[in-house]
N, C-alpha and C positions, 0 to 999 in steps of 0.2 A: 235937542234931541238926539239920543244915542245911535251909535251906527245900528244897533239892535232895533231900533226903531225903524230905520229905512231899509234893510236888507234882512232877509230870512237868517234866522240863527242858525249855525251850522257848527259839527264839531269837527277841528281841524283834522284833515287827511295828511298821513306822512308822503314825502316828496322825494326822499332817500330810502335806497335799499335799505341800511341799517332803521331808518325809521320803519319801513313796512316790516322789516323781521322783529322790531320792537312787539308789535302786536300779536306774535306769537306765543304762547303760554310758556313755552320754555325760556323764553328770553325774559318775559314779563314778570315771571318770579325771580328773577336775580335782577330787577331793573336797577336798584340802587347800587349795587355791585358794578353793573355795566356801567352806569354814569360815572361813578367814581374812578373808577379804572381808565375810563377815556378820559376825565379830567388829569389824572396824573401823566398818562401818554401826550398829553399835550403840552405838559411843561418841559418835555425833551425840546422845544422850541424857546430858544432864550427869549424873546420877546414877549411870550406869553409867560414865562416863570416871573419875568419883572413887573409885567402887568399884574399878575395875581399877587405877588408880595407886596405890591402899593396898595393894592385894594385890602389885604389882609392888616397891613399897617394901620390904615385907617379905620378899619372895624373893630381892630383890638386896641386901638390907641397905643402903639409900641413902635418900636424900631426893630427889624428883622434883616439877617444878613442876606446878603444878594446871592449867596452860593447853597441855598437851600437845596436838598434833595429830597424828591417826594415819592414816599413809599406806599402803597395800597394793601390793606388787608395783614397789616404785620401782627404778629399776636404777642401780647404783652404777659408779664409774670402771672396776672391772674387769669389768664386765656381769654380775655376781652380782645376784640378786633377791631380797632377804628376804622373806618371806611378809608381814610387818608392820614398820612402824618409827614412832617415835614422835620428833617434833620440837617444838621451843619457838623460836618466829622461826625463824633459819635452823639452830640447833643440834640436831644428831641425840643423841638420848640414850641410846636403846634399840633394838635389833632383836629381832624374834621370828621364830624359826624354826619355824613350826607342821608338826608330823608327824600321820599317820593310820598308813599302813603302810610308807611310803617308808623307804628305808636312811637312818639317823644317821651323818653322816660328820663328822669332826673339821675337815677342810681347808675345808668349808663355812661351818661356825660360824666359824673363825678369820678368813674372809674377811671376813663381817659385822663380826666384833671388830674388823678392822683398818680398816673404813672408818669407825669413830666417831673423834670427836675425842680428841686426847690430853690428857684433863682428867677428874678426880675424878668418880664418880657414873656414867659411862657403862658400860653393860654388855649382853650378849646373853641372850637366853632362850630355851631349848630348850623347847617347848610341844608333849606328847605326851600320848595317851591313858593312863589311869590302868594299863592291863593292861602298857603298855612303860615304866613307871616303873624298874622293876628292871634292865630292859634298858639304859636311858639311864644309870642312874648306873653300872652296870658299864662301860660303853664311857667314860664320862667319866674313871671309876677307871684306865683303861689309858691312857690318853692323856698327853701332857707339860702335866699339870696339877694344881694344888695344891689340894687340898682346904682349903675357908676355913670351911666348916658343912655340916649336913646339906643336900643339894640344892644346893650352890654350889659352885663350884671358880673358880680362876684358870687360864686359858690363857697357860701360860707363853710360847708363840711370840709373841703378840700383847700380853701383859702386859694383858688384861682379864679381867673376870670373866665367871662363866657362871651363870646362874641355872636350875634345872629345875622347871617348873610341869607339871600335868596339866590338859587340858580340863576335866575334871569340877572341880578347884577354882576354875576361873576360871568356870564356870557357877553353881556355889555362892554365890561372892560376888557375881555379877551379881544372880542371884535373891533376896540380901540386901538388893540396893538398893530392892527393892520398887515398882520403877515399870513394870511391864508386866501389864497383864489376863492371865488364863488364856488360852492358845491364840493369844497376842501374838507381837511378834518375837522375844522370848527362846526362846518355847517351840516356835518354828519352827525356829529355828537349834539349839536341843538334839536335836529330832527329825531335823534334816538331819545333824548329827553322828553320832547313835548309829545311823542307817540306813547312813551311810557307813564310819563304825568298823565296824561287822559285817561289812562286805565284807572286811577286813582280817584276817590271823590274824597277831599278832606271834609272834616266836620264843619260847619257852619256858622259864623260868627253873625250877631245882631249888625253889624255893618255891612254884611254880605246880603242882606234881604233885597236891596234893590239895585245892587252892583251887578251890570249885566256880564261882567268878565267871568261870573261863575253860572252862565246859563249852560255851559258845555256840561259842568256838573249836575246842574238840575236836570238837564235831558236825560244823563244816565240814571238819574234817580226814578226818573219819571219812566224809564224803559224797565229798570228792574220791577218799580212797583206794578206795572202794569201787565207785565209777565206773568208774576204771581197771581195777581187778579185773575187773569183770563185762566192760569191753571187751576185756581179755586172754583171757578164757574164752570170748567170744562170746555171751555170755547178757543177755538185757535186764536193764537197771537195776530192781531192785526198788524198791518205795517206801520212805523213812525213817518209821518209827513209833515209837510210844511205849508200853511195855508197863509195866503195872503187876505189881510181883514182890512175892512173900512168900518171904524167906530165913529158913529154919527153926532156922539155927544161931546159937545164942545166944539165942533167943526170937523171937517172930514180928514183924518189922519189915517195914513196906509200903515200896517203894522205886521207883525208875522206872527204866526202860532204853531209852534213845533209840538204836534200832539200824537196821540195814540187813542183810538176808540177801543173802549171795552163795553161788552155787550151783555145784556140778561134778556130773558123771556117774561113777558108779563102780559097777561090774560091771552096769551097765545101769539104775539106779536112783538117783534124784537126792537128792544130801544137800545139806543148808543149814546153812550158819555163821553166826550172827548176829555183827554186829561193831558195838560203839557204846559207849556212854557211860553209866555210872551210879555211885552211890556205891560206895567200895571196900568189900571185905570185911575182916572184923578181919585184922590182920598185914599186910596190903598198902598199898601207899601210891599206886596209882596209880587213876585213874576211867576207864580204857579197857580194854575187856573183849571177849573173842571168847567163844561159847557154842554148843556143841553141846546139842540138846534129849535127853533121854532117850529119846524114840520117832522120831528119825532112823534111816534104814535103817543097817544096818552098825554101830548104837550099840555094840554088845557089844564088835566088834573095836576101835571108836574109844576106847572108854573103857580096854581093856586097854592099847593103845600110848600113848596119853596117861598115864594114871595109874598104869600098871602100873609094875615095877621097874626096866625099861630105858627109861624115859622118856630122851629127851635134854636134857629142861628142866632149868636150873640152879635151885636152892633160891628163888632170887629170883623167878624166872619158873614156880614149880612151880604146875601146874593144881591145881584143887580141886572137889569137887562139893557142889551145893547144891541141893536140892531134885529130887535125882537127874540133874540136868542136869552139864555138865561145863563149868566154866569157865576160860579161860586168861587172865591178865594179859598186858596190852600195854605197850611203853613208847614215850615220846614223846623224841626226842633234845632235848638243851638248845641252846641258842644256835644254832638253825640256821633258816633262811629254811622259809615252810611247804611249797615243793615240795621240799625234803630230807627234812621230816618225813612228807610223805605216802609219799614211796619207802620210807621206814624202816617205815613200818606195811604197805604194800604186801607188803614183804620178810618180815615177821613172820606176816602170813596165809599168804604161801605157805609157810613153813615149818610153820605148822600143820596144812595140808593134806597136805604132805609126810609128816609124822609121822603123822597120823591114818589117812591112806588109803593109805600105803605106796608 
């Protein structure tokens, strides 16, 4: 049983001033720059510089000078601006492209790699949130790149290595340097990153379908989609809430359901459909569900249309009954931007309404 099976799922909240400010639009729009500038600032601490250098050596499979100097947003000859670069004397050793939610492009990385000297040991780092690791690795495998090791490739067009790291790995190694008090610069940067990262929804991969670590992103998709549905119907947006559920099938298991109701008027009565995130039922691989409660108006009709022999839903999307309520699994498309994911969810909910109410 995972943590989200035992406790209500919740979106992390900022705990520091920087984390709180990160939720403001003016800061969020510059999220990647703020985080990379913060990382450059931390390298003023010798222990942090040493820890980061060791991590990068392992990622790139090379030896690096111990007196690297870090610079943010330095302009290249082709006018490109890597988020970070490390130099020793006048020699550029590596460049870092830091991402939160922005698209990942091969041409941008090749531009940064091409600006490095033609010498052994120079490489480019792609720094992404852990939830985008699978996406980044999939993209690298599609590019004109040769796999060198797990999370390391050679960009053939510019003959330079590309290494993949996550922000979480960087923070773990900096934390291990042990040179910050609680609430100090590192904690501030981590909280800033977490607050900014929570604003972005990276594309979902197949391996994410049952991963509870992505529930915060699923909740954001539900929030956006149900707001769109409410606007289309012309109904006020209902609050997002957490329910504690007891599923009787297979024994009593207490679970949480983070949901929002969307409402339609049918035969002069209001019918509510809950859309939200919960641990999957046995035999299902999705954590996204819609539910009609057994005490909804017209529930007998809804039950017959959804569960009956003439239901149009396929076996993979078959509705089920638990605690007398009708539950319907929802799918999130893979490798799609969040806007497309939300549109797909809206379409699925509209299909449920059409079948349930006719």
